[in-house]
C-alpha positions as CSV (number, residue, x, y, z in Angstrom):
1,M,-8.8,65.1,-60.1
2,S,-10.2,69.1,-60.2
3,A,-12.4,70.3,-63.4
4,G,-9.4,72.4,-65.0
5,E,-7.3,69.5,-65.4
6,Q,-10.4,67.1,-66.3
7,A,-11.1,69.8,-69.6
8,R,-7.0,70.2,-70.0
9,N,-7.3,65.5,-70.7
10,Q,-10.1,65.9,-72.6
11,G,-8.0,67.6,-75.3
12,G,-7.9,71.4,-76.9
13,R,-5.2,74.0,-77.1
14,P,-1.6,72.5,-75.2
15,R,-1.2,74.6,-72.3
16,D,0.4,77.7,-72.0
17,S,3.3,77.4,-69.3
18,R,4.2,81.2,-69.3
19,V,0.6,81.5,-68.5
20,D,0.7,79.1,-65.9
21,D,3.7,80.4,-64.7
22,A,2.1,84.0,-64.6
23,I,-0.6,83.3,-62.6
24,A,2.2,81.2,-60.3
25,S,4.6,84.5,-59.7
26,A,0.9,86.3,-58.8
27,V,-0.1,84.6,-56.6
28,R,3.2,83.7,-54.2
29,E,3.1,87.9,-54.0
30,L,-0.4,88.5,-54.1
31,L,-0.3,86.3,-50.8
32,S,2.5,88.1,-48.9
33,E,0.8,91.6,-50.0
34,V,-2.9,91.0,-49.0
35,G,-3.3,87.8,-48.0
36,Y,-4.8,84.4,-47.9
37,T,-8.2,85.7,-47.2
38,R,-8.4,89.4,-49.4
39,L,-6.6,87.8,-52.4
40,T,-8.9,87.0,-55.2
41,M,-9.0,85.8,-58.4
42,A,-9.3,88.6,-60.9
43,E,-6.5,90.4,-58.9
44,V,-4.6,87.9,-60.1
45,A,-5.8,87.7,-63.2
46,A,-4.7,91.1,-63.3
47,R,-0.9,91.1,-61.8
48,A,-0.4,88.3,-63.5
49,G,-0.9,89.4,-67.0
50,V,-4.7,87.2,-68.4
51,G,-7.7,86.8,-68.3
52,K,-9.4,85.2,-65.7
53,A,-11.0,83.2,-68.2
54,A,-7.2,81.9,-68.3
55,I,-7.5,81.2,-64.9
56,Y,-10.8,79.4,-64.9
57,R,-9.1,77.1,-66.9
58,R,-6.8,75.9,-65.1
59,H,-8.8,76.5,-61.8
60,T,-12.4,76.2,-60.6
61,T,-11.8,78.1,-57.9
62,K,-9.7,80.3,-55.4
63,Q,-9.3,77.6,-53.2
64,E,-8.0,75.1,-55.8
65,M,-5.8,77.6,-57.3
66,I,-3.6,78.6,-54.5
67,F,-3.4,74.9,-53.7
68,D,-1.9,73.7,-56.6
69,V,0.0,77.0,-56.4
70,L,1.6,76.0,-53.0
71,L,1.7,72.6,-53.7
72,P,3.5,71.0,-56.5
73,D,3.0,67.9,-58.2
74,Q,6.5,67.0,-56.7
75,F,6.2,67.2,-54.0
76,L,7.7,64.6,-52.6
77,A,8.0,62.8,-55.2
78,V,10.0,59.9,-55.0
79,A,10.9,59.2,-51.4
80,P,14.8,59.7,-49.9
81,D,17.4,57.4,-50.3
82,R,19.9,59.2,-48.2
83,G,21.3,55.5,-46.6
84,S,19.8,55.6,-43.1
85,L,16.8,55.9,-41.4
86,R,17.2,58.9,-40.1
87,A,19.0,60.7,-42.9
88,D,16.0,59.5,-44.6
89,L,13.8,60.9,-42.3
90,A,15.3,64.0,-41.7
91,A,15.0,64.4,-45.5
92,V,10.9,64.7,-45.9
93,L,10.9,66.3,-42.1
94,A,12.5,69.1,-43.9
95,E,10.1,68.8,-47.3
96,I,7.1,69.1,-44.7
97,A,8.5,72.1,-42.9
98,D,8.6,74.1,-45.9
99,S,5.2,73.3,-47.0
100,M,4.0,74.9,-44.2
101,A,6.4,77.3,-43.5
102,L,7.1,78.9,-46.5
103,P,3.9,80.0,-47.6
104,P,2.5,83.4,-45.9
105,Q,1.6,83.7,-42.8
106,G,-1.9,82.7,-42.5
107,T,-1.9,81.3,-45.6
108,I,-2.1,78.6,-44.3
109,P,-4.5,78.4,-41.7
110,G,-7.1,79.8,-43.6
111,L,-6.6,77.7,-46.7
112,L,-6.9,74.3,-44.9
113,A,-10.0,75.8,-43.9
114,D,-11.4,75.9,-46.5
115,V,-9.4,72.5,-48.2
116,H,-12.6,70.9,-45.4
117,A,-15.4,72.6,-45.8
118,D,-15.4,71.4,-50.2
119,P,-15.2,67.8,-50.5
120,A,-14.0,67.9,-53.8
121,L,-10.4,69.8,-52.5
122,S,-9.9,67.8,-49.7
123,D,-10.3,64.7,-51.4
124,R,-7.4,66.1,-53.5
125,F,-5.4,67.3,-50.1
126,D,-5.7,63.3,-48.6
127,E,-4.4,61.9,-51.4
128,K,-1.4,64.4,-53.2
129,Y,-0.7,66.3,-50.0
130,L,-1.4,63.7,-47.2
131,G,-1.2,60.3,-49.5
132,A,2.1,61.6,-51.1
133,Q,3.6,61.3,-47.2
134,R,2.3,58.3,-46.4
135,R,3.4,56.2,-49.7
136,T,6.6,57.8,-49.0
137,L,7.1,57.0,-45.3
138,T,5.7,53.2,-45.7
139,E,8.5,53.0,-48.6
140,I,11.0,54.8,-45.9
141,L,9.9,52.4,-42.5
142,D,9.9,49.0,-45.5
143,R,13.6,50.1,-46.6
144,A,14.6,50.7,-43.5
145,T,12.8,47.1,-42.2
146,A,15.3,45.9,-44.7
147,R,18.4,46.9,-43.2
148,G,17.5,45.9,-39.8
149,E,17.6,49.2,-38.4
150,L,14.2,48.4,-37.3
151,T,12.4,44.7,-36.4
152,T,9.1,45.5,-36.5
153,R,7.4,48.3,-39.1
154,P,5.8,51.4,-36.8
155,D,2.4,52.1,-38.1
156,P,3.2,54.8,-41.1
157,A,0.1,57.1,-40.3
158,T,1.1,57.0,-37.0
159,L,4.3,58.1,-38.1
160,N,2.6,60.7,-40.0
161,A,1.3,62.6,-37.2
162,L,4.5,62.3,-34.7
163,L,7.0,64.6,-37.4
164,V,4.0,66.7,-39.1
165,G,2.0,67.7,-35.8
166,P,4.9,69.2,-33.9
167,V,5.8,71.3,-36.8
168,F,2.6,72.3,-36.8
169,A,1.9,73.3,-33.6
170,W,4.8,74.9,-33.4
171,L,4.3,77.1,-36.9
172,F,0.5,77.7,-36.0
173,L,-1.1,77.4,-32.7
174,L,2.5,78.9,-31.2
175,S,3.1,81.5,-33.4
176,E,7.2,80.2,-33.2
177,S,9.7,81.6,-35.6
178,P,10.1,79.3,-38.9
179,D,14.0,79.7,-38.2
180,Q,13.8,78.0,-34.7
181,L,12.1,74.9,-37.5
182,P,15.9,73.1,-37.4
183,A,16.3,72.8,-34.0
184,L,12.9,72.2,-33.5
185,T,13.1,69.2,-36.4
186,S,16.5,68.2,-34.9
187,T,14.8,67.6,-32.0
188,L,12.1,64.9,-33.3
189,L,13.6,63.3,-35.3
190,D,16.1,62.0,-31.7
191,T,12.6,61.9,-30.0
192,T,10.8,59.8,-33.0
193,L,13.6,57.3,-33.5
194,A,14.2,57.0,-29.5
195,L,10.4,56.0,-29.7
196,I,10.3,53.6,-33.0
197,S,13.5,52.0,-33.0
198,P,13.8,51.1,-29.1
199,G,16.8,49.0,-28.4
200,P,16.7,45.4,-28.2
201,P,14.1,43.4,-25.0
202,G,16.9,43.8,-22.1
203,A,19.3,45.7,-22.9
204,P,20.7,47.9,-20.1
205,D,19.3,51.6,-20.1
206,E,21.4,54.6,-20.1
207,S,22.3,54.1,-16.2
208,G,23.3,50.7,-17.5
209,S,20.4,49.2,-15.2
210,Q,18.5,45.8,-16.7
211,P,15.1,46.9,-17.3
212,V,12.4,45.1,-14.8
213,T,10.7,42.2,-15.9
């Protein structure tokens, strides 16, 4: 929990949602205009038309402010239930890919570097972002196992890495276009499902031959 959240939980005036919205809008605009590194809380206050004190009541640092704007509380708040393992994983992967692709270029790598340099913010990242993914994937895998789509439940952390790692590499290491993410995620789903839900022992491969025992 952030310092701002702790202060709010201790009482005081109700927070004005209009100020929250103005701050969030200003953060998004300035990230697009000046980038992550050059954005300052003073500029956000000026653009939002609020005092810096209003921002500091909500966010202790610039990094915390950007983190809260880019990752709202509804991120993977409910595990999708679309009736099949593939459909559920597709919905999760789409939300994760959007969370990485929508912010302006340079935002996510810069924020991640600062998150891991701040133990308190790193703990919040683990709980709010990684934790949400792991809890959602665990529920989806348990449901798929109960439906008989999986004979054994894969490790959620491993599945998380299989889904998220290639998207991160595509966007931030290879600098490929976000427009190609739908094709990438479709391939990712095919590959991941083949890894975690192989056919029954003794089933023939695509050539029709029996596996060697």
